[in-house]
ROSE-4610 file (N, C-alpha, C; in Angstrom, 1 decimal, always signed):
// ROSE-4610
residu = [M/M/M/L/L/L/K/K/K/I/I/I/E/E/E/S/S/S/K/K/K/I/I/I/H/H/H/S/S/S/E/E/E/N/N/N/L/L/L/K/K/K/I/I/I/Y/Y/Y/K/K/K/G/G/G/L/L/L/S/S/S/K/K/K/L/L/L/I/I/I/Q/Q/Q/G/G/G/F/F/F/F/F/F/Y/Y/Y/A/A/A/N/N/N/L/L/L/P/P/P/V/V/V/T/T/T/E/E/E/H/H/H/I/I/I/G/G/G/Y/Y/Y/K/K/K/H/H/H/S/S/S/S/S/S/G/G/G/K/K/K/I/I/I/F/F/F/K/K/K/K/K/K/T/T/T/N/N/N/F/F/F/C/C/C/F/F/F/N/N/N/L/L/L/Y/Y/Y/N/N/N/G/G/G/L/L/L/L/L/L/T/T/T/I/I/I/K/K/K/F/F/F/N/N/N/A/A/A/L/L/L/K/K/K/K/K/K/E/E/E/L/L/L/E/E/E/E/E/E/I/I/I/V/V/V/A/A/A/V/V/V/S/S/S/L/L/L/L/L/L/K/K/K/N/N/N/G/G/G/L/L/L/K/K/K/L/L/L/G/G/G/E/E/E/I/I/I/C/C/C/L/L/L/V/V/V/D/D/D/T/T/T/C/C/C/V/V/V/N/N/N/L/L/L/S/S/S/D/D/D/H/H/H/K/K/K/T/T/T/K/K/K/Y/Y/Y/R/R/R]
num = [1/1/1/2/2/2/3/3/3/4/4/4/5/5/5/6/6/6/7/7/7/8/8/8/9/9/9/10/10/10/11/11/11/12/12/12/13/13/13/14/14/14/15/15/15/16/16/16/17/17/17/18/18/18/19/19/19/20/20/20/21/21/21/22/22/22/23/23/23/24/24/24/25/25/25/26/26/26/27/27/27/28/28/28/29/29/29/30/30/30/31/31/31/32/32/32/33/33/33/34/34/34/35/35/35/36/36/36/37/37/37/38/38/38/39/39/39/40/40/40/41/41/41/42/42/42/43/43/43/44/44/44/45/45/45/46/46/46/47/47/47/48/48/48/49/49/49/50/50/50/51/51/51/52/52/52/53/53/53/54/54/54/55/55/55/56/56/56/57/57/57/58/58/58/59/59/59/60/60/60/61/61/61/62/62/62/63/63/63/64/64/64/65/65/65/66/66/66/67/67/67/68/68/68/69/69/69/70/70/70/71/71/71/72/72/72/73/73/73/74/74/74/75/75/75/76/76/76/77/77/77/78/78/78/79/79/79/80/80/80/81/81/81/82/82/82/83/83/83/84/84/84/85/85/85/86/86/86/87/87/87/88/88/88/89/89/89/90/90/90/91/91/91/92/92/92/93/93/93/94/94/94/95/95/95/96/96/96/97/97/97/98/98/98/99/99/99/100/100/100/101/101/101/102/102/102/103/103/103/104/104/104/105/105/105/106/106/106/107/107/107]
x = [+4.2/+3.6/+4.6/+4.2/+5.0/+4.6/+5.5/+5.2/+6.0/+5.3/+6.0/+5.7/+6.8/+6.6/+7.3/+6.6/+7.1/+6.6/+7.3/+6.8/+6.3/+5.3/+4.7/+5.4/+5.9/+6.7/+5.9/+4.6/+3.8/+2.7/+2.6/+1.5/+0.2/+0.2/-1.0/-1.9/-1.4/-2.2/-3.4/-4.6/-5.8/-6.0/-5.3/-5.3/-5.8/-6.2/-6.6/-7.7/-8.7/-9.8/-9.4/-8.6/-8.2/-7.0/-6.4/-5.1/-5.4/-6.5/-6.8/-6.8/-7.4/-7.4/-6.0/-5.2/-3.8/-3.0/-3.1/-2.4/-2.8/-4.1/-4.7/-4.2/-4.1/-3.6/-2.2/-1.4/+0.1/+0.2/-0.5/-0.4/-0.8/-2.0/-2.5/-1.6/-0.9/+0.0/+1.2/+1.5/+2.7/+2.3/+1.1/+0.7/+0.1/+0.1/-0.5/-2.0/-2.5/-3.9/-4.9/-4.6/-5.5/-5.8/-4.9/-5.1/-6.1/-6.1/-7.0/-8.4/-8.6/-9.9/-10.4/-9.6/-10.1/-10.4/-10.9/-11.2/-12.6/-13.4/-14.8/-15.0/-15.7/-16.1/-17.3/-17.6/-18.7/-20.0/-20.0/-21.1/-21.4/-20.5/-20.6/-19.9/-19.4/-18.6/-17.2/-16.7/-15.4/-14.4/-13.3/-12.3/-11.0/-10.2/-8.8/-7.9/-6.6/-5.6/-4.8/-5.1/-4.3/-5.2/-4.5/-5.2/-4.3/-4.7/-3.9/-4.6/-3.9/-4.5/-3.4/-3.9/-2.9/-3.3/-2.4/-2.6/-1.8/-2.3/-1.6/-1.8/-0.7/-0.7/+0.5/+0.3/+1.4/+2.4/+1.9/+2.7/+3.4/+3.2/+3.9/+2.8/+3.1/+2.2/+2.8/+1.9/+2.2/+1.3/+1.8/+1.0/+1.4/+0.4/+0.6/-0.1/+0.7/+0.2/+0.4/-0.6/-0.6/-1.2/-0.6/-1.1/-1.0/-1.9/-1.9/-0.7/-0.4/+0.8/+2.0/+3.0/+4.1/+4.9/+4.8/+5.4/+4.9/+3.6/+3.0/+3.6/+3.9/+4.5/+5.9/+6.6/+8.0/+8.0/+7.0/+6.9/+6.7/+5.9/+5.6/+6.9/+7.6/+8.8/+9.9/+10.1/+11.1/+10.8/+9.5/+9.1/+9.3/+9.1/+9.3/+10.8/+11.6/+13.1/+13.6/+13.1/+13.6/+13.0/+11.7/+11.0/+10.6/+10.6/+10.1/+8.6/+8.0/+6.6/+6.0/+5.2/+4.6/+3.1/+2.7/+1.2/+0.8/+0.5/+0.1/+1.2/+0.9/+1.8/+2.3/+2.0/+2.4/+3.8/+4.5/+6.0/+6.2/+6.8/+7.1/+8.6/+9.0/+10.5/+10.7/+11.9/+12.3/+11.5/+11.3/+10.5/+11.3/+10.7/+11.3/+10.4/+11.1/+10.3/+10.8/+9.8/+10.1/+9.3/+9.9/+9.2/+9.5/+8.4/+8.5/+7.6/+8.0/+7.2/+6.2/+4.9/+3.8/+3.0/+3.1/+2.5/+1.3/+0.2/-1.0/-1.3/-1.6/-1.9/-3.4/-3.6/-4.9/-5.3/-6.6/-7.1/-7.9]
y = [-8.7/-7.4/-6.3/-5.4/-4.3/-3.1/-2.4/-1.2/+0.0/+1.0/+2.1/+3.4/+4.1/+5.3/+6.4/+7.6/+8.7/+10.0/+11.1/+12.4/+13.2/+13.9/+14.9/+16.3/+16.9/+18.1/+19.2/+19.3/+20.4/+19.7/+20.0/+19.4/+20.1/+21.2/+22.0/+21.5/+20.6/+20.1/+19.3/+19.5/+18.8/+17.7/+16.6/+15.6/+14.2/+14.1/+12.8/+12.1/+12.8/+12.2/+11.6/+12.2/+11.7/+10.7/+10.6/+9.8/+8.3/+7.8/+6.4/+6.0/+6.8/+6.5/+6.6/+7.6/+7.7/+6.5/+6.0/+4.9/+3.6/+3.5/+2.3/+2.3/+3.5/+3.6/+3.2/+3.6/+3.3/+1.7/+1.1/-0.4/-1.1/-0.7/-1.4/-1.1/+0.0/+0.3/-0.6/-1.2/-2.0/-3.5/-3.9/-5.2/-5.7/-7.1/-7.6/-7.2/-7.2/-6.8/-7.6/-8.9/-9.8/-9.4/-8.8/-8.3/-7.2/-6.3/-5.2/-5.7/-6.7/-7.2/-8.0/-8.8/-9.7/-11.1/-11.9/-13.3/-13.5/-14.1/-14.3/-15.7/-15.6/-16.8/-17.5/-18.7/-19.4/-18.8/-18.0/-17.3/-16.0/-15.6/-14.4/-13.2/-13.3/-12.2/-12.1/-10.9/-10.7/-10.5/-11.2/-11.1/-10.7/-10.0/-9.6/-10.2/-10.5/-11.1/-10.1/-8.8/-7.8/-6.9/-6.2/-5.3/-4.2/-3.0/-2.0/-1.1/-0.4/+0.6/+1.7/+2.9/+4.0/+4.9/+5.7/+6.7/+7.9/+9.1/+10.3/+11.1/+11.4/+12.1/+13.0/+14.3/+15.3/+15.2/+15.0/+14.9/+13.6/+12.6/+11.3/+10.3/+9.8/+8.9/+7.5/+6.6/+5.2/+4.4/+3.5/+2.6/+1.2/+0.3/-1.1/-1.9/-2.7/-3.5/-4.9/-5.7/-7.1/-7.9/-9.0/-9.9/-11.3/-12.1/-13.6/-14.2/-13.7/-14.2/-13.2/-13.6/-12.8/-12.2/-12.9/-12.3/-11.0/-10.7/-9.4/-8.3/-8.6/-7.7/-7.3/-8.4/-8.2/-7.3/-7.5/-6.7/-5.2/-4.9/-3.5/-3.0/-3.8/-3.3/-3.0/-3.8/-3.6/-2.3/-2.2/-1.0/+0.3/+0.2/+1.4/+1.7/+0.7/+1.0/+1.5/+1.1/+1.5/+2.9/+3.1/+4.3/+5.3/+4.9/+5.7/+5.7/+6.3/+6.3/+7.5/+7.3/+8.4/+8.4/+9.4/+9.6/+10.9/+10.9/+12.1/+13.1/+14.3/+15.5/+15.8/+14.9/+15.1/+14.8/+15.8/+15.7/+14.9/+13.7/+12.9/+12.9/+12.9/+12.9/+11.8/+11.3/+10.3/+9.1/+8.4/+7.2/+6.0/+5.2/+4.0/+2.8/+1.7/+0.5/-0.6/-1.3/-2.5/-3.7/-4.7/-5.9/-7.0/-7.4/-8.4/-9.6/-10.7/-12.0/-12.0/-11.9/-11.9/-13.2/-14.1/-15.4/-15.4/-16.0/-16.1/-17.6/-17.9/-19.3/-19.6/-20.7/-21.1/-22.2/-22.2/-23.3/-24.3]
z = [+5.8/+5.8/+5.4/+4.6/+4.2/+4.9/+5.6/+6.3/+5.7/+5.3/+4.6/+5.5/+5.8/+6.6/+5.8/+5.7/+4.9/+5.6/+5.3/+5.8/+4.7/+5.0/+4.0/+4.4/+3.4/+3.6/+4.3/+4.0/+4.6/+5.4/+6.7/+7.5/+7.3/+6.6/+6.4/+5.2/+4.4/+3.3/+3.9/+3.3/+3.7/+2.7/+2.8/+1.8/+2.3/+3.5/+4.1/+3.3/+2.9/+2.2/+0.9/+0.1/-1.2/-1.2/+0.0/+0.1/-0.1/+0.3/+0.1/-1.4/-2.2/-3.7/-4.3/-3.8/-4.3/-3.9/-2.7/-2.2/-3.0/-3.1/-3.9/-5.3/-5.9/-7.3/-7.4/-6.4/-6.4/-6.3/-5.4/-5.3/-6.6/-7.1/-8.3/-9.6/-9.6/-10.7/-10.7/-9.6/-9.4/-9.4/-9.1/-9.0/-10.4/-10.6/-11.8/-11.9/-13.1/-13.4/-12.7/-12.6/-11.9/-10.5/-9.8/-8.4/-8.4/-9.4/-9.5/-9.8/-10.6/-11.0/-9.8/-9.2/-8.1/-8.6/-7.6/-7.9/-7.5/-8.4/-8.2/-7.5/-6.3/-5.6/-6.2/-5.9/-6.4/-5.9/-4.8/-4.3/-5.1/-5.9/-6.7/-6.2/-4.9/-4.3/-5.0/-5.0/-5.6/-4.4/-4.4/-3.3/-3.9/-3.1/-3.5/-2.5/-2.9/-2.1/-1.4/-1.5/-0.9/+0.0/+0.9/+1.8/+2.3/+2.5/+3.1/+4.0/+4.9/+5.7/+5.9/+6.2/+6.4/+7.5/+8.0/+9.0/+8.7/+8.8/+8.6/+9.9/+10.6/+11.8/+11.9/+12.0/+12.1/+11.0/+9.8/+8.6/+8.4/+9.3/+9.2/+8.6/+7.4/+6.7/+7.0/+7.5/+7.7/+6.9/+6.1/+5.3/+5.6/+5.8/+6.0/+4.9/+4.2/+3.1/+3.3/+3.1/+3.4/+2.2/+1.9/+0.8/+1.2/+0.7/+1.0/+0.3/-0.9/-1.6/-1.3/-0.6/-0.2/-1.4/-2.5/-3.7/-4.1/-3.8/-4.2/-3.3/-2.0/-1.1/-1.6/-2.1/-2.6/-3.9/-4.7/-6.0/-5.6/-4.6/-4.2/-3.6/-2.7/-2.0/-3.0/-4.0/-5.0/-5.8/-6.2/-6.9/-6.1/-4.8/-3.9/-3.9/-3.8/-3.7/-5.0/-6.1/-7.4/-7.8/-7.6/-8.1/-7.1/-5.8/-4.7/-4.6/-3.6/-3.4/-4.1/-5.1/-5.9/-5.6/-5.0/-4.7/-5.4/-6.6/-7.4/-7.3/-7.0/-6.9/-5.5/-4.6/-3.2/-3.0/-2.4/-2.2/-0.8/-1.0/+0.2/+0.5/+1.7/+2.1/+3.1/+3.2/+4.3/+4.2/+3.1/+3.0/+3.5/+4.3/+4.9/+4.6/+4.1/+3.8/+4.7/+5.2/+6.1/+5.6/+5.2/+4.8/+5.8/+6.5/+7.5/+7.3/+7.9/+7.7/+8.8/+8.4/+9.4/+9.2/+10.2/+10.1/+11.0/+10.6/+11.4/+11.6/+12.8/+13.1/+12.7/+12.0/+11.7/+12.6/+13.0/+13.9/+13.1]
């Protein structure tokens, strides 16, 4: 799991509604095209191997990104370290990246 924490310079910005699309755009700009398209199941449903959630509270933005293929998390982490977190024109400061191994037990 990749956990990204950053601060938004101004807490007065009303950006929560549009933030999801900006974060999704950041991830898909760094991932292979096949991840954006998804994978079609025999039932006709389209599945993706990645998932993210975010929270914005008092100017602190927390993003959690998870992928079935851990290489995809590493791609995003390296891009973050090289280029920073770019979410449109929003100014972010004090970005912290944490890449951890999250294992789930299957029954």
